[in-house]
N, C-alpha and C positions, 0 to 999 in steps of 0.2 A: 582439703580440710578448711582452708581459709574461706572458700565459697560457702560452706555450710555455716560457718560462724557469722559471716556477713548476712546470709539469709535469715538466720535466727535473730540477728539484730534488727534487720528490716521488718521482720514480722511484727514486732511490737508496735512501731508507729503506724504500720499499715492496719493492724487490728484496731488501734485507737481511732484512726481516721474513719473506719467503718462504723464503729460503735458510737462515737461522739455525737453525730447529728441526730441519732435516734434516742438520746438520753432524755429528751423532753417527755417521752412516754413512760419512763420508768420511775424509779424512786425519786422523791423530792431532793434527797441528799446528793443525787448525781446530776441534777439539772445544770450544774455549773459546767459540765462537760459540753452541753449543747451550746452554751453561751460562748465557749471558746472555739467553736467550729466555724467554718466559712462555707459559702455556697460551692457545691461541687466537691466537697471533701470526701464524700463516700466514693465517688469515681476515682479520685486520686488514691484513696485507700485500697480500692480493688486492684488497681495497677501495681501498687507497692506490694500487696500480699501475693499477687501473681508472680512478680519478680522474685520475691522471697522464696516462694515454693519452688520456682525454677532453680534458684541457687542451691536450695537444700537438696534438690533431687526428687521432689515429689511431683513429677509430671503426670497430668491426668491420663488415665487409660480409658478404654472403651471405644466409642465411635471415633474419637480423635486419633487414637493410636492405630486404627485400622485403615486409615486413608492410604490408598496406594497399594494395599496388600490384596492382590486378586484372589488369594485363597480364602479371605474372610468375607468376600462379597456374597450375599445370599440371594440376590435377585438378578444380577446382570454381570456380564463380562465387560471388558473395556469397550467392545464394539456395541454394547447395549442389548445384546441378545439375552433372553431369559434363560436361566440355568436351573431347571428343577432338581437336578441331581445335588446341587449344593443345598437346596432347601431340605431335601430328604436327609442329607448328611448331617445337617444341624439338628434335625428333629430326633435323630437316634442317639 
């Protein structure tokens, strides 16, 4: 539970660090955010948001989640041979 709370707390400054450098393009009332940012802040924000999502438990799924799972490979086995039966299996 503590990890989720810490993740939620880290999400706020991480989102701020992602949004602040782009505030010049938005409303004139929000341009002060861009003046408070530093070079590379968006990269730092992306790392903080990624850490926050990890702590909350929102791990990305999809291609990242299938690495190392031979059942989900559609084109090759570990030895690199083509497996058309897996392609047919995914199409059905």
